[in-house]
N, C-alpha and C positions, 0 to 999 in steps of 0.2 A: 784146144776143144773136142769135147768127147763127140763122136759120131751118135752115140745113143741117146743123146738129149732129147728130149720130147719139146717139141715146138708148137706152141699153140697160139693163135691169133684169136683173143677175146674180142669181138666185134659188136657194136650196136650204139644206138642213141644214148642220150645222157640219162642218169637216173635208173641205170640198169644194174648198178652193183658192182662195176668191172673192178674199181679200185679196192673195193672190200673183199671180193673174190681173190685179187692177187695179194693180199696180205695174209689172208686165210692159207693160200697155197704156200707162201713163203716161210709161214709160221711152220708148215708142216715138215719142213726140211732143216737140217741142222745149221746150215748157212744161207744167206740171201743176199741180193743187191736188188733195189727197186731204183729205177731212175723215174723221176718225175719233172714236170714242165716248169713248175714254178717254186721259187725258194718258199714262198707261202705254202704252197700244198705240200711240200718237204716237210715243213714244219708240223702242220697238221697230222701227217702220216707218221712221223716220228713220235708225236705225243702218243697217237693210238697204240703204236708198237710198244713204247715204254710202259704204258699203263698195263699191257699184258703181258711183258717179260721182264720188265723192270730196266732201270737206267744203265746197268753194268755191262748189259751185251749187246746195246745198241748203239750204232753211230750215225751221227747226222754230218754229212759233208755237202757244203755249197761254197759257191765262190767267196763268200763273206764269213762262214761260220763252219767250225769244225770242231765237232764233238766225237772223240774217238778213243772209247774205254780200251783197258788193256785187253779184255775178253771178248772182243767185239765179236758177235755173230752175224747180225744183221746190219746192213748198211742202207741208210736213207738217203738219196742224194738228188741234187738236181743233175738231169742228163747231161751237161757239160762237165759235171764233176765226178760222175761215175767212174770209179777206179777200174784199173785195167790190169789182166793178168792175176785176178784174186782166186780163180778157180772155185767160185761159189758154187754150191748145190744148185741154188735158184737165181733166176735172174730175169727181171721185168721191166718193160719201158712202157710208161704211160702216155696216152695221147699220141699215139704213133702217126696219125695224120700230120702231124708237124713237119714231117717230112719233106711236105710240100712248101713250107714257110720260107719266103725268101732270105729273111734273116737269119734264121737257126736251122732252117731244114737241113744243112748239110751234116749238123751233129747228130739228129736223129736218124737221117739215113745211114750214118757210120755205125750206129747202134744197131740198126735194123740188119746191117750186112755183116758186123762183126762181134758182137756183144751175144754170149751166149752162156747158160748156165750148164754145170756139169751133167745136171740130171733133168733139168725143166728150164724153159724159157717160155715167157707170157709176152705177147705184144698187144696190148690194148689201146682200141681207138676206134675210130668211125669205119663204117662198112665200105665208105670209098676207098679204103686201102686194101681191098679183098684180093682186087687183080693183081695189083703191084706186089703185094706179100707173097701171093701165089707164084709169080713169075720170078722173083728174085730167090725166094726161098720154097723151092718145090716140096721140102720135109713139113711144111708148116700145114697143122690140121686148123681147122676153123670152128669156133664156138660162137653162134649167135645169141644174143642175149635181147630180150625184149624189154621194153620200158614199162617200169612197175605201174605208172599211171597215166592217164590220157592228159594230152596237153591239146588246148583249144584257142585258137585266135578269137580276140574278142574286138578288135578294130581299134580306131583311134579315140582316146579320151584326153581330156585336159589334166594336168599333173594335179590340179585341185579337186578331181573329181577320182582320183586313185584310192582305191580302197587301201586299208591296213595291211602289211605283211608284202607290200609291193618293193620290187627294185627298179630303179630308173638307171638305163645305161647310157652313159656318154663315152665320148671318144677323142676326149683331151682334157687336160686337167682344168683349163679356163670354162670348159662345158660343164664339167662335173661340179664346179664350186659354185656355178651360177645356178644350176639346179637345185643344190643342196641350200643354197641361200632362200630361193623360191619356198622350198619345202618347209623352211625352219619359220618363215613368216606364215605360211598358211597351215602347216599340220604340226608345229610344235617342235620339229627338228628331224635329223635323219644321221646314220651313220655312214661313213666314207670308205669306201674300199678300192684303193688301185695297186698295181702292181708295183709302183716305187715305193711304196711305204713298207717299213721293216716290219717283220713276223710281230713284233713286241706292239706295234701300233696298229697293224691289221687285226690282231687278236683282240685288242681293247676295244676296237670298234665294232667288230663284229659280237663281240661279247654284249657291248650295249643294245645291238640289236636284238639278239637271239633272247636276252632275258626281258624285253619289251619295254626298255626304257624309250626307246624310239621304234615306230613301226614302219620306218621307211628305210632304204637304202639306196645309195646312189653310188656307183661304181663303173669303172671301164670293163673291158671285155675281160679283164682278168678274172672275173667270178666264172667264166666260162669254162675255167680250166679244172675242173674237179672239186670246186669248195662246195662244201655241203652246207646249205643254209635253208632256214625256214621260210623259203618265199614263195608265195601263192600267185603270183602275177610279176613277168618281166615286162617293162615298157622301154622300147626304144626310142631315144631323144633324137636319133641320126641313124642314117642308113649308109652312111659312107665314113672311112677313116683315112688317115695318112699313114702309108706303109713305110715312113723313112725316106720316099722319094717322091711321093705323088698321092694326091686324094684318089682313091678309087672306092666303088660302091662293094658293100659286103656282099657274099656270096650266100646263096641259101643255106648251105652247109655250116657257114660261120654264123650265121643268124641262129642257125638253130642249135650250135654248140651252147650259145648264150641264152637263147629261150628255154632250152631243156632244163636250165636250173629253176624254173618255176615247178614246184610241185615236188614233195619228196617222199620218196618210198611210195606207199600207197595214195598218198594224198594227190588228187589232181591239179593241174596247174594251167594257168592260162598265160598268154602272151599279145602284146599289140605295139601300139606306137603312140607317142606323145608329143608335145611340144611342136615343132615344125616339122617334124617327120611326115611323110607322105604314107597315107595307107598302103599295105603290102598287096601286091598283085596276087590274084587268085592262084595262078601255078606256085607262086612262090610260098603261099600259105599251106597248099596241098604237100609240097614237097617236104615243109617243115613238120607238120603234123603227122604225116606218112612215112618220116625218115627215109625219103628215096631221093638220094642226090647223085650228081654226077659223078662217075668214078674218076679217082685221080690218075694222071696219065704220066707226068713226069715227077721225079723225086729230085730234090735240090742235092748235089753232091760236091763233095771237094776231097781231092786226093788225100788218102791218109798216110801213104808210104812217103814221108817228107824226106829231102836230101840236105843235110847240113855242111856239105863242103864248103860253100859260099853262101853269102846272101842272094846273090844272081841265081844259083842253084835251087836254092830254099823257094824263092818266087817262082823260078820255073817249076817246080813240083807242086806247089799250090795251085798255079794256074793249067795244070794238066787237064786236058779234055778225055772224056770218057766216049767208047763206041756203044755203050749199053743205051739200047733205045729207051729204056725207062728213066735213064739218068740223065740229069743235064747239070753242066759246070754251074756251081753257085755264083753269084756276083761277089765280088771282095767285100768282106766281112771287115769290121772295123780294126781286128788283129791285121789283117793284109794291109789294109790303108795304113796303117800306124807303122810296119814294117817297112813299106815303100817309103815314107816319111823320114824314117830314121836313115834308111840305105843312104840318102843324099845329103846326110849331115857329116861334115867333115870329121869331128871329133867321134863319131861313131865307126865310120869307117877306118879311122887309125886303130880304133881298139880291136876291131874283128878282124882275126888273123888264123883261128883255128874253127874247126868243127864245134869244139864246147862252146866258143864264142858266139858261134851263130845260133847254136841251141838255146843259150843263156838269152841272146836277144830276142829268141822268136817266144820264148817263156814271157819276158818282159811287154812283148807286142801285145800278150793275150790278156793283159790286165783290161778287164771292160772298161769302158768310158761312162762310168756311174754318173759323172759330174753332166754328161750331156754338152761339153762345152766344144768349142772348135776342133777339128783335128790337127791344126796346129798347135794350138795348148796343149791339147793330150799329148802329142808327140814330143813337146819340150819337156813335159813332166816325165815321160818314160825315159827320154835320154839322160835325165839326172840320176834316175833310179838305176839304169843300167850301168852308168859311169860308176856308182857307188858299187854295185855288185860286180863289177868288172876288176875294179882297181883295189877294192878292200875285202870283196868277198861278203860283205854285208852292207846292209842300209844302216849308217851310223845312229847310234842311240840319240843323240841330242838334235840331228834331223828329224828323226821321228817325234821326238818329243816336242819340237817345235810345230811341224805340222798338226800333230794332234790338240796340242794346246790351243791353237788357233781355232779350232773346230768345236772344242768344249765349252761351249755357250749354250743356255738354255733360254736367252732372251729371245725377243724378236716375233716377227709374224708367221704364219703358216709356210708362206713361200721361204723366208728365212731358213726356218728349221727344216723345211725339205731339202734346201740345198746344203746345209750342213751335215744331214742325214748321208746324201749322195757323195760328199766329200769324204765321210768318216769311212764309207764302203770300200774306198779306195785302199786305204790303209789297213783295214780289216783284210782285205785280199792279200796284201803284201804280208801281213803278220801269218796268214794261213799258211804261207809257202814255205816248205820245208827248208831250212838254211838260209833264209832270206835276211834274218834278223837274229840279232843275239837276244838269249832268253825268250825264247818264242813264247813261252806261256805267259809271261809278263806281259808283252804287248798283244798278246791274243785278249788277255784279260782287260787291258787298259782299253782297247778298241771297243771291246763288248761293252764294258762299263760306260764310255762315252754314246755309244748308239743307244743304249737302254735308256739314259737320259734324256738324250734327243727324241727317242721314240715317246717317252711318257710327256716329254712337253708337246711334241706335235700332236699326240692324242688329245691333250687339254686343250690346246688350241683349236684344233678341229671341233671339239665337243663345245667350247665356248663359242666359237662363230656359227658353227651349225646346229645348235640344240639349244632350245629354249628349255632348259632343265626344270623349271616350275611347270609348264605345260605339259611337258612329257609325262612326269611324274602323276600330274592331276589326271591326265587322260588314263593312264594305266590304271589307276584306281576307280575311275569312272567305267573302264571296259571290264573291270572284274567284278562291276556293279557292288561296290562296298560303299557304304556311307562315308562321307567326307567331313572331316573334323573342321570345322572354321572358328575363327577366334577373332576379336577386335582388342588391339593393345591400347594403352593409355594414350599414345599418339595417333590414334584413329585408324592405324593402318591394319587393313583387314587380311588375314591369312587362310589358307586353305591348305590342310595336310603341312603346316610349317612353311608354305611359300606365299608370299607376298602377292596379291593379284588386284589389289586397289586402296583406297584409303576411304574412309567417313568423312566428309566435309560437312560439319553442320550435320544435317538430317538427309544427306543425299550421299549415296554410295558412287564414288568415282572410279569405274574400272580401269585397269590399264589396259591400254588399246593394243597390246601386242598380240593378242589372241585372234584366231580366226573367228567368224562370226558365230558359228556353230560351237565352238569351243567357249566363246564368252559367254553364250547363253547358258551353257552348263555350269561354268564357273559363276555365274552370277546365281542360279537357282541354289548351288552348293553355300554361297555366302549368306544369302537370305535366311536360311535357317539360323545362324549366328547372328545377324543384324537386327531379326524382328525383336528379342528381348531387349537387345541394346538400345534399339530405338526408344522404346519404352522407359529405359533408365535415364538414357540422356533426355528426354522429355521431361522427366520429373525434376532431373537437375536444373534445366533450363527455365523451367516455371517458377523456381525458388530462387533463381539467381538475383542478386541486385541489379537496379538500373546502371550501376557503375561498369559493371562487365560489358554493357551492350553500347553501342554507337550507332549512328546513320553516316552513309558517306555522301560525297557532293552529288553524285549520281543517283541517290534516293535509295542505295542498297541499305540492307540492316544487319549489322554484325552482332556477331557473340564472340567476343574475343577477336581470332583472327578468321573465323569461320562466316561465311555467307550463308544467313539463314531465312531471310526474306528481302522483300524490297517493299518500298511505298507506292501506292497507285492512287490516282485522281478520286477525291472524294466530293461529296455534295458542295462542300465549301473548303477554302483555301486552308483553315484552320483544322480542318476535320478529314485530314486523308486517312484511306484505308491501306491494309496491309494485305501482301500475298506471302503466304510462307513457302519456303522451299523445302519440301518435304516428299521423298518418295512415296509412290503408291504403296510399296510393300511394307512401308512403316504404318499404314493403317490410318482410318478417318480420325480415331480417338488422337494419336499423336499430332496429326495436322492441325487438328481443332485447338489442341492445348499450346501448340507454338503459335498460331495464329492469334490467339487471346493474350498470350503474354507480349507479342510484339505490339498489338495494339494499345496493352496497358502502357509499355514504354513510350511510345512517341506521344500518346495522349498526356503522358506526364511531362515529357520534354516540352510540348508545344505550350503547356499550362506553365511551367517555371520560365520558358524564355520570353513569352508574350504576357506576363502576368499583369504589367501596368495596361496594358489594352484591354485585356480580358476584363480586369476590374471596371474600367472606364464603361466598357459596353454592358456591363450588369448594373451601372449605379443608376438608380431609379430617380434620382433628383433631378438628373439632366431631363430637359424638357425641349420640346421644339425644335428649333433650329440647331442647338447644340447637341440634341440626341442624334439629330440627323447627321451632324458632322461627324459624330463618335462613330456612327455606323460606315460613312465614308472611309474613316481612319481605320476602321477594322478590315473592310475590304482592301484597303492599299497596304496593309500589314504594318502600320505604323509609319508609313512614308508616303507624301502626297507631292508632286510637283505645285507649286502655288498657282501657277497659270490656269492648271487644270480646273482649280476651286475657287477661282479668283472671285467669282459673283457670290459663291457661298460665304465666303471669307468676309467679304463687303458686308453682307446681309447680317452677320453677327454683331450684336450688340456688346457693350463692354462687360456685361453681366455674363452673358453666355462665354464670351472669350475668357474671363475669369475662371469659370467653372471648368472650363475644358485645360486651362493653364494647371490647375489644381492636379490633373491627372498626368501632368507632365508634357502637355503638349505646347511645342515652340513653334509660335507663327513668324516663321522666317522671311526674308525678302524673297528667296528663290524658292523654299521648300518648307512645307508644313510638316513637322516631325517629332517623334517622341526620342529624346536624347538617349534613354536607356536602352533603346531597340537598335542602336546604331554598334553598340558592341558586337564584338566576334561571333560570339555564340548565336544571338538571335540573328545576325546578318546571315551566317553561314544557314540557320535554318530556314530564314525567310526566303533565300534563294531558291531552296529546293522545293519549298512548298508552292513557290509561286511558278517555277518551272513545271511542276506537276499540273498546275492548271492551265498552263500555256500549252500543255501537250508537247513539250520539246523532246526530242529524240536525244538530244545530249545536252545535260544541264551546265550551263556556265559556273565557274567556279568563284568563289569569294574571292576578292583580293586579299593579299597579304594583310593580317592586322599591325596597327600601329603605323601605317604610311598614310600622309596627309594627301599626297597626289601620286598617281600610278599611271601608266601608260595606257592609251587607250586601247581596247580590244577590239581587233580586226573582226568585221561582221557580228558585232554583238547585237542579240535580239532587242527589238524594241521595248524599253521599259527595264532592260538589264541594270543599268547605272543608279536609277533610283532606287531599284530593291537592294542593289549593292552600298546603298549609302553614300553614293557619289554623283557628281554632275559632271558630264564631259564638256570641257571648254578647251578647243585648241586641240593639242596633240596629246594631252594629258586629262586625266578627271581628278577632281578635287572633292575631298571628302565634305558634305554637305554641312555638317557642323562649323567645319572650318571657314568654309565658303562664307556663311552668315556673320562670323567673325570678321573676315574680310568686308564684308558688305557693309558692317557697321562702321568701318573706317571710311570707306568711300564715300559715304554719305556725308562726312564732313569735309569733303574735299569739292572744288569747282569743277563740276564736270564739264561745263560750259566753256570756261575760259582755258581749263587744261591744267592738269597737275601731273608731278612726278611721284614716283613709288616710294614709300619711305620705309625705313628699315625695318618697322615693324610689320609692314606689308609682306614683304620679302621673309620676314622671319616665320610669319603664320604659315605661309606655303611651302617655305623650304626651298625655293626657286632661286635661281639665276635671274638676271635681269631680264637676259633674252627671253627664257622661259614664261618669266613673269608677263612679259609682254604678249606671247602668244595666249596665254591664259585670260587675259584681259580682252584679247580680241574675240576669244570664245564667248565673253561675258556680254560684248555687244560693244566694247570700248575699240576708239581709234586710238592706235598707237603711233604717233609720229617719232620716228627715230632722227637723231641729230648728234653732232659732236661737237665738244668744246674744250677749251683749254682746263686740264687739270691743274687745279691750284693745290700745292702743298703748304700745309700751316707752317707758318714763319717762326723760327724760334725768338722767343722773347728774352732779352737778356736785361736784368734788373741791374744798373751800376750801384756802386756801393752807396750814391747820394739818395738812391731811391729807397734803401732798405728801412728809412727811418719815417717813411710814408705810414700814415695811421691807417689802423685797419678798416676803418668807416669811410677811407677816402674812396671816390668813384674811381673805377677802373675801365678802360675802353676795351672792349672784344674786338682786338685788330684783326682777327680773321674775318669776321662778319663784316665788319666796316670796310675791308679791303675788298673783298668780293662777296657782297651779299648774294644767297641763294647759287653759290657755285658747287656746294657740294652736292651731288644727287642724293644721296641717302647715308645712313649709318654705314650699311653694307659697304658701299662704294668707297665711302671714307677709310673703313678698315682695312681696304685691300691698296691703299695708295702708298704702303710702306713708308709713311712719314713718321720718322721717330718722335717720341716722346721729347717734351721738353727737356733740354740738357742743363744739367746743374753748372756746365762751364759758360763762361762768358764768349761770347762770339762777336767780333768786331761788325760795325754796320755795314761795312763794305762785304763781307762775307755773306751776309744775310741777303743783300742786293744779288749777289751771284746766285745764291740758293734759289731766288726768285726766278733768276732767268732759266736755271737748269730745270724748273718744275713746268716749263712750257710744253707740256706733251698733252696729248689728246683724250678724250674719253668719250665713251657714247652714252647717250641718256635717252630716255624715251618721255614723250608728253602724252598723256592720256585724256581724251575728250568723250563724252558719251556720243556714240554714232547711231545706237539703235540697230535693229537689224533688217531695216529697210524692206524690201521685197522678199528676203532671205528668211525662211523659217527657222525659229532657232530649234539648235540640237536638243536632244532629249532633255526634259526639265524645264524648257521655255525658257524665257527671258524676262527680267523685270527691269522697268526703267528704274535707275536710282533715284531714291525718295531723299527728303531732306535738302541739305545745302547743296547745290548745282544740280539737284534732280529735276528742276523746271527751267525754262528758260528764264533769263532774269534780264531785266533791264539794265539794272544796276549791280555792280558786284556787292554782294552780302558779305557782311562779317568785315572783320578788321582789314585794312590795306596790308600788301605784302612788303610795303617798303620799310623804312625804319620806325622805330617806335614813335606812335602818336603823330606821324607824318601822313599827308594827303597829297595828292598829285598825281600827275598822268601815269597810266599803266607802262611798265616796264615790258621789254621783249620777254617772250616765254621763257627763253634760257635763263633769263635772270629772275624772273619773277616768281616761278614754281618752283621750290625747292622741297624735295621730301623731308628735309630736316627743319624743324621748327627755326624761324630768325633767332638768332641769340640777340640779348640785350646788349645796348651799346655803353662802351667803357667811357668814364671821362678821361681825356687827355691831360697827362702831367705835362705842363709846358717846358720843366724843367728836364724832363727823361729825353735825353739826345735821340735813343732809339725810337721813340714815338714820334719825335718831331721827324725823324727820316721817313718814317713811314707815313706820315702826313703828306711829305714831299711826294714819295710814291704815288699815293691816291690822286693829289692834284696832276700829277703828270699823266695818269691813266685817264 
């Protein structure tokens, strides 16, 4: 080191141009070295010098990157990677106050004490280092530089209230991500800068901020180390950080280092707090704004004269203490911790026998723990690398290839990509070391390519997660006060400057909800310019559209294709509903009126077509008196009236009046007066909507599925629903009213006093099982008496050869009916007994008897009698006592007796007397037929 070198300490707050001054001084010399605190800053300075002198004379050396041209004149390095013994004319160390840093301070202190340029040495940093530098380097001259712009404290503000060009500082990855996510939602997005990012990722993020794609930056305290950004305001989200061992509050000088990034060159800057950070105390604010801080009194130091005789001696030299009052021995850094861990490994101990082995081991231990894993895992990896270097002199190519291949993947989220970037930095560091791998250039290129790919992927993942590209682009155009170009495509998607911000649903603009309220307002204003003419064009198209393109929903909505364009509202009459159009105010009154008029035309025609028979009846001038009044009631009931509600009016109608009404399609049923044409699915669906409107229902009940005779009962159905749906609730199910009347026609033919069983036609009409039918009859006012009896199977009749000559007109006995009259409940029950058809083969009489015995199994049957509703009020639709046969109390049974043909006699028990199947005619018994004779014997025995 030349004794004639000029040593200058350039001290002062941030934004004083210290780094720029150092670059100018270095380029004034033939050769020079500058040491910077961050890999990111080194890359930034390298790019500046390359722009001034060209890449052929500028080197970049960091732990993971090494660009060294053959004719290198200027070396840009991280402080740890500064070459020693170069004899450069100029040497500079930036952020010299980091000599006091617990983690890296010993490296900066070593440069302060031992690194010198042949002609000039610059030490740049904070005023807090003045006394220490003066004490340790008496030859140093001091150059004070003042801040170019004013720095002002603005207090606490919410993140949502921070102005554009602000940087929010967090002190953990989780905190940074949480803030970035919040800003994306509220402000459209932000750039993210952290010390762990690769230069390529950081540069891409910074460029996004610098060119105005986003107006906010979220960063760690890495931005405090000389990064030059267009930041107007710095907001601290926290005032303490984890220093590797504990959480501690930030000192005023540390806060000032970060806050000073606000304001660039002559532009004033501000700083404050946000989030959960408490407002700064006044003394702290004064210290920051005036750049007056407590001087540093102790610098971190580690012995640089290492002894490599053995691992123990190396550790001893590293732990040597100093007697200098300004220096304090640094705590064990990661490299010393790794060395101590490897010392205790038997495999390492066996390999280390010479000073060269110890030196190699120390070099391996200096591989940084980029991955941030446990000390044990890091030491295990170092042990493998040391083993290869010691035994083979190189890290094998296949081993390097495997490690890199595992990392060379660009899928995954931000955390996954960040971890892979940290892993590749380890192998990048290995590849940068001289003679550690074969074909160094190849592996440096490989690791750099993987890092670039991962860096690009990480930048993309950060932008995707923390930037709403659409909003950021639009806000930039708005900020530049440029007119925005909006458009609407065929799908109704609304775009502004090519970015979709919503869609046009009918005549209403549905804006995406991803923007903040202020941004949403601005974007809507931009979209309205494009939507206004489109509203008019769409209204014209809608007005001329056919009715087939429109429909109504069961909740009263009005649709144009898949677009909701309005809804029905209650009118003065059920058949005269009004419409409410869904039209944005921006579309204008003319568009709204045109849409409303077209919707009214549609629903009026829909009602006219669906209720044409009823409307024609209401306009029939030939109807007079009671008939005209009854027609009015039918119109009010929308074509369906429960009979019990108009029983007196029906009785008052004479035959002429009824005939006139029947000509219009009215059917006078036992339970319901209705117009069958209006029970079709389309009129029923519309009738329910119109009825629901008149009833002021908040939720309209839906029409039953078309084509079903019965449907399950609807829980909590509003009063009158079943009638309007065309059904009557009876028991647990509801039956369609037209099919109910067909059933009623059959029930009138039965003896409802004496009791009867269900016939097959009754079950066929309802499509029910016998048990379901019994529940239905109970709902209609009948009593259902359940019973059991022997199920009798039909006996196969075998015709002997002698009987084949019987004349065709000879009388034949119905053996089944004669053997057990009334035993078969109904045709449906008979069909389910699995009785085979008459066999074409002969069966002996004995086998027939056995078949009869096997048929003695039980079956369930019901006997129905009219019970009325007693004190119970009938459910919706009312009840009607059956008319005709069995409808009135009878002294004597009417109709033909239930016994054999033409016979009279005492009544039989119910189980035998009332069969759902009509009694079959008796057949004449052929005395010469042995099968018939045997059957007669069985009957007598029974």
